[in-house]
C-alpha positions in Angstrom: -22.3 23.1 -75.2 -22.9 21.2 -77.9 -26.2 19.2 -77.5 -27.7 16.4 -79.2 -31.0 14.9 -78.8 -32.4 11.1 -78.5 -35.4 10.0 -79.0 -36.1 7.3 -77.0 -40.2 6.1 -77.0 -41.8 4.6 -73.7 -43.2 1.0 -73.6 -46.5 1.7 -73.2 -47.0 2.3 -77.4 -44.7 2.8 -80.3 -46.6 5.6 -81.3 -46.7 7.8 -78.2 -44.1 10.8 -79.0 -41.0 10.4 -77.6 -39.8 11.9 -74.7 -36.2 13.9 -75.1 -32.9 12.8 -73.3 -30.1 15.8 -73.9 -26.5 15.3 -73.7 -23.3 17.6 -74.2 -20.4 15.9 -75.6 -18.6 16.4 -72.1 -21.1 13.6 -70.9 -22.8 16.0 -68.7 -26.8 15.5 -69.2 -30.1 16.6 -68.2 -32.7 14.0 -67.6 -36.7 15.1 -68.3 -38.7 12.1 -66.4 -41.4 10.7 -68.2 -44.6 12.9 -67.4 -46.6 9.8 -65.6 -43.5 8.8 -63.9 -43.9 9.7 -60.0 -41.0 10.1 -57.6 -42.3 7.4 -56.3 -42.0 5.0 -58.7 -38.8 6.0 -59.8 -37.7 5.1 -56.2 -39.0 1.6 -56.3 -37.3 0.7 -59.4 -34.3 1.8 -58.0 -34.8 -0.2 -55.3 -36.0 -3.2 -57.2 -32.5 -2.9 -59.2 -30.5 -2.7 -56.5 -31.8 -6.1 -54.8 -31.3 -7.7 -58.4 -27.6 -6.3 -58.2 -26.9 -7.4 -54.6 -28.8 -10.9 -55.5 -26.0 -10.9 -58.3 -23.2 -10.0 -56.2 -24.1 -12.6 -53.3 -24.6 -15.2 -56.1 -21.0 -14.8 -57.5 -19.4 -14.5 -54.1 -20.9 -17.6 -53.3 -20.1 -19.7 -56.5 -16.4 -17.9 -56.1 -15.9 -18.9 -52.7 -17.8 -22.3 -52.9 -14.9 -24.5 -51.8 -14.3 -22.6 -48.8 -18.1 -22.4 -47.7 -18.5 -26.2 -48.1 -14.9 -26.8 -46.3 -16.5 -24.8 -43.3 -19.9 -26.1 -43.6 -18.9 -30.0 -43.6 -17.2 -29.4 -40.1 -14.8 -31.5 -38.3 -14.0 -35.2 -39.1 -13.8 -38.0 -36.6 -9.8 -38.7 -37.2 -9.4 -42.0 -34.8 -8.6 -45.4 -36.6 -9.9 -47.4 -33.6 -10.8 -50.6 -34.8 -14.1 -52.6 -33.2 -13.7 -55.8 -33.9 -15.5 -58.2 -31.6 -17.7 -55.2 -30.6 -21.8 -55.1 -30.9 -22.9 -51.9 -31.9 -27.0 -51.1 -31.6 -28.0 -47.8 -33.7 -31.4 -46.4 -33.7 -32.9 -45.1 -37.2 -29.9 -46.4 -39.1 -31.8 -46.9 -42.2 -31.4 -43.3 -43.5 -29.3 -40.3 -42.7 -26.7 -39.9 -40.1 -28.1 -43.2 -38.4 -27.3 -45.3 -41.9 -23.8 -43.3 -42.4 -22.8 -44.1 -38.8 -23.6 -47.7 -39.2 -21.6 -47.8 -42.2 -18.5 -46.4 -40.7 -18.2 -48.7 -37.2 -19.2 -51.6 -39.9 -15.9 -50.9 -41.9 -14.1 -50.9 -38.4 -15.2 -54.5 -37.8 -18.0 -54.1 -35.5 -21.0 -56.4 -35.3 -24.1 -53.3 -36.3 -27.7 -54.2 -35.4 -29.3 -51.4 -37.6 -32.9 -50.8 -35.3 -35.6 -49.4 -37.6 -39.0 -49.1 -37.6 -39.4 -49.8 -41.5 -37.6 -53.1 -41.7 -37.7 -52.9 -45.8 -35.7 -49.3 -45.6 -33.6 -50.9 -43.1 -32.8 -54.0 -45.3 -31.8 -51.6 -48.4 -29.9 -49.5 -46.2 -28.1 -52.8 -45.2 -27.5 -54.2 -48.6 -26.2 -50.4 -49.3 -23.7 -51.1 -46.7 -22.4 -54.4 -48.0 -22.3 -53.3 -51.4 -20.0 -50.6 -50.3 -18.2 -52.6 -47.8 -18.5 -56.7 -48.6 -16.9 -57.6 -45.4 -20.0 -55.3 -43.1 -21.5 -57.2 -40.4 -24.6 -55.5 -40.2 -28.1 -56.8 -39.5 -31.7 -55.5 -39.4 -34.0 -55.6 -36.5 -37.7 -54.1 -35.9 -37.9 -51.3 -33.3 -40.5 -48.8 -33.5 -40.0 -46.2 -30.5 -43.2 -45.0 -30.8 -45.0 -48.3 -29.0 -43.3 -49.3 -26.1 -44.9 -52.8 -26.7 -42.4 -53.2 -29.9 -39.5 -51.6 -27.7 -40.2 -54.7 -25.2 -40.2 -57.4 -27.5 -37.2 -56.0 -29.4 -35.6 -55.9 -26.3 -36.4 -59.2 -25.1 -35.2 -60.8 -28.7 -32.1 -58.7 -28.5 -31.2 -60.1 -24.5 -32.1 -63.8 -25.7 -29.8 -63.1 -28.9 -26.8 -61.2 -27.8 -24.4 -61.6 -25.3 -22.7 -58.3 -25.5 -23.8 -54.6 -26.0 -20.7 -52.0 -26.1 -21.9 -48.9 -28.2 -25.4 -48.1 -28.0 -26.0 -44.9 -30.3 -29.9 -43.2 -29.4 -30.2 -41.7 -33.0 -33.5 -42.3 -34.2 -35.8 -39.1 -34.2 -38.6 -37.2 -35.3 -38.9 -33.2 -36.0 -41.9 -31.1 -36.5 -44.4 -33.3 -37.1 -48.1 -32.1 -36.7 -50.0 -33.1 -33.7 -49.8 -37.0 -33.4 -49.4 -39.0 -30.7 -47.7 -42.5 -29.8 -49.3 -45.7 -29.3 -49.2 -45.2 -26.4 -50.8 -41.6 -26.3 -47.6 -39.6 -25.7 -46.8 -36.9 -27.9 -44.8 -38.1 -30.3 -41.6 -35.7 -30.1 -41.5 -36.6 -26.7 -42.5 -40.0 -26.9 -39.9 -41.2 -29.9 -37.0 -38.9 -29.0 -36.9 -39.2 -25.2 -39.2 -41.5 -23.7 -38.6 -44.1 -26.2 -35.0 -44.2 -26.1 -35.1 -43.9 -22.5 -37.2 -47.2 -22.1 -35.1 -48.8 -24.5 -31.7 -47.9 -22.2 -33.3 -49.0 -19.6 -34.1 -52.5 -20.9 -30.5 -52.5 -21.9 -28.5 -51.4 -19.3 -27.8 -54.6 -17.6 -26.2 -55.6 -20.7 -24.2 -52.7 -21.2 -22.8 -53.1 -17.7 -22.0 -56.2 -17.9 -19.9 -55.6 -21.7 -18.2 -52.9 -19.8 -16.5 -50.7 -21.2 -19.4 -49.5 -23.1 -20.7 -46.6 -24.5 -23.8 -44.7 -24.9 -24.2 -42.0 -27.4 -27.5 -39.7 -27.5 -28.2 -37.6 -30.3 -29.4 -34.4 -29.2 -29.6 -31.0 -31.4 -28.4 -27.4 -30.6 -32.0 -27.0 -30.9 -32.4 -27.9 -27.1 -31.1 -24.4 -26.5 -34.4 -23.2 -27.3 -36.2 -25.7 -25.1 -38.2 -26.0 -21.9 -39.7 -29.0 -20.4 -43.3 -28.3 -19.5 -43.8 -30.5 -16.7 -47.3 -29.1 -16.6 -48.3 -29.9 -20.2 -45.5 -32.2 -21.5 -47.7 -34.0 -24.0 -48.6 -30.0 -25.4 -52.3 -31.1 -24.9 -52.9 -27.4 -23.9 -51.0 -26.0 -26.8 -49.0 -27.5 -29.7 -46.2 -26.0 -31.6 -44.2 -28.1 -33.9 -41.1 -26.9 -33.6 -41.1 -26.2 -29.6 -42.3 -29.9 -29.5 -39.0 -30.6 -31.1 -37.0 -28.2 -29.0 -38.3 -29.8 -25.7 -37.7 -33.5 -26.7 -34.0 -32.4 -27.5 -33.5 -30.8 -24.3 -34.9 -33.7 -22.7 -32.4 -35.9 -25.0 -29.6 -33.6 -22.9 -31.1 -34.0 -19.3 -31.2 -37.7 -19.7 -27.8 -38.3 -20.9 -26.3 -36.2 -18.0 -28.5 -37.6 -15.5 -27.7 -41.4 -16.8 -24.0 -40.4 -16.8 -24.2 -39.8 -12.9 -26.2 -42.7 -12.1 -23.6 -44.8 -13.9 -20.8 -43.5 -12.6 -18.0 -45.7 -11.8 -19.4 -48.9 -13.6 -17.4 -48.4 -16.9 -20.3 -47.2 -18.8 -20.6 -43.5 -20.1 -23.0 -41.6 -21.7 -22.5 -38.4 -23.7 -24.6 -36.6 -26.1 -24.2 -34.7 -29.6 -25.7 -32.0 -31.6 -24.6 -33.5 -35.2 -24.8 -30.2 -37.3 -27.6 -29.0 -39.5 -27.8 -32.1 -41.8 -29.7 -32.0 -45.0 -31.5 -35.1 -44.4 -35.5 -36.4 -44.6 -35.6 -35.2 -41.1 -37.4 -32.3 -42.3 -39.7 -33.9 -44.0 -43.2 -33.0 -42.0 -42.0 -29.5 -42.9 -42.5 -27.7 -46.3 -40.8 -24.6 -45.5 -37.9 -26.8 -43.9 -37.5 -28.5 -47.2 -37.4 -25.6 -49.4 -34.9 -23.9 -47.4 -32.6 -26.8 -46.8 -33.0 -27.6 -50.2 -31.8 -24.0 -51.2 -29.1 -23.7 -49.0 -28.0 -27.3 -49.1 -24.6 -25.9 -49.9 -24.3 -24.5 -46.2 -25.5 -27.7 -44.6 -23.8 -31.0 -43.6 -24.3 -34.4 -45.4 -25.6 -37.2 -43.6 -22.1 -38.4 -44.0 -20.8 -35.1 -42.3 -23.3 -35.0 -39.8 -22.5 -38.6 -38.6 -18.8 -37.5 -37.4 -19.7 -36.9 -34.0 -21.6 -39.7 -33.3 -18.6 -41.5 -34.5 -16.2 -39.6 -32.4 -18.0 -40.3 -29.3 -18.4 -43.9 -29.8 -14.8 -44.7 -30.7 -12.2 -42.2 -29.7 -10.0 -43.4 -27.4 -9.4 -40.4 -25.6 -12.9 -40.2 -24.5 -12.7 -43.3 -22.5 -13.5 -42.1 -19.4 -15.3 -38.8 -20.4 -19.1 -39.3 -19.5 -21.9 -36.7 -19.0 -20.4 -34.1 -22.1 -22.1 -32.6 -25.0 -20.2 -32.4 -28.3 -20.5 -30.9 -31.7 -18.0 -31.1 -34.4 -16.0 -33.8 -32.5 -15.1 -31.2 -29.7 -17.0 -30.4 -26.2 -20.0 -27.9 -26.7 -22.1 -25.6 -25.1 -25.3 -26.8 -22.9 -28.1 -24.2 -22.2 -28.5 -23.3 -18.5 -31.5 -25.3 -18.9 -29.8 -28.5 -20.2 -27.4 -28.1 -16.7 -30.3 -28.2 -14.6 -29.7 -31.3 -11.9 -33.2 -30.6 -10.5 -34.6 -30.5 -13.7 -32.9 -33.6 -15.1 -34.1 -35.6 -11.8 -37.4 -34.5 -12.0 -37.3 -35.4 -15.4 -36.1 -38.9 -15.0 -38.9 -39.2 -12.3 -41.6 -38.1 -14.5 -40.3 -40.1 -17.5 -40.4 -43.6 -14.9 -43.7 -42.8 -14.4 -45.0 -42.5 -17.4 -43.4 -45.6 -18.8 -44.5 -47.7 -15.7 -40.8 -48.6 -14.4 -38.6 -48.2 -11.3 -35.2 -47.1 -12.6 -33.2 -46.4 -9.8 
């Protein structure tokens, strides 16, 4: 062996005596570790290096397969070319996200679209952008605050005076992971807006929908319903509150409501289906800083609002669904419903409790 010595100075100080590394010309090597480095330090350094290399490999793979990832994340597209000329559509929460994209699509099909929004100013901005994209769009904005039953009743009364037909109702608006707050009527915000608000609105408009049959009701729920339970003993989370669980409970309530309503409307010509739009990159996560950060970092794996609107659009217009009711859809196909979402007993009890809370009699 013909050794040679390479002097390498440690980074602690340029004048500290250098530690030798001995090599031979056959590439075999003897390494003399720095006397101040323990075995644990060396393992930590190697672990950090592996993490860096792993992140590099993952980043490279993401870049290479980006088109395939986006195509998969986008999900299915509504292929129906059905026209909605002469039809009237009502969409709640249509000023942004999938509600706005749904409004644009249905307006382009010729429908008169009523955009029910809590923030009228933002609603008008959304309507203006829809008209800019499609100048022939027949869209109008009306004020509706689902956190206030007085607002819901006022909205419905005015609509019933001015609209003769309602062919499609899309209960789209919602809140997610809010800090603990109550609606004007004292309901916990998630169950109050996502479920009870839409329950009352549908009740007030059901006569108009039945007179307009064939008609459709689309209830926007979520995959999160799988993790929800209806806590009848503490529906408004007064005993304990977790924003994530409150959201899941409200989304389960959406599924149960859609299934129970479909059962009660059987034979009327009005169908009811619920949908999971997918994991959509929208402002629905605005109440959770962590969710906003995660959605920003992993945006490539999320649906855009336009992609997230496809299943709502599909359930609203697809010809093959003209008599399908009481089902749950995701990516424009029937989807799994959690066991607690299929419970007829829970659905019936939730119906009765909802009527009692809202002071209505809906048989």
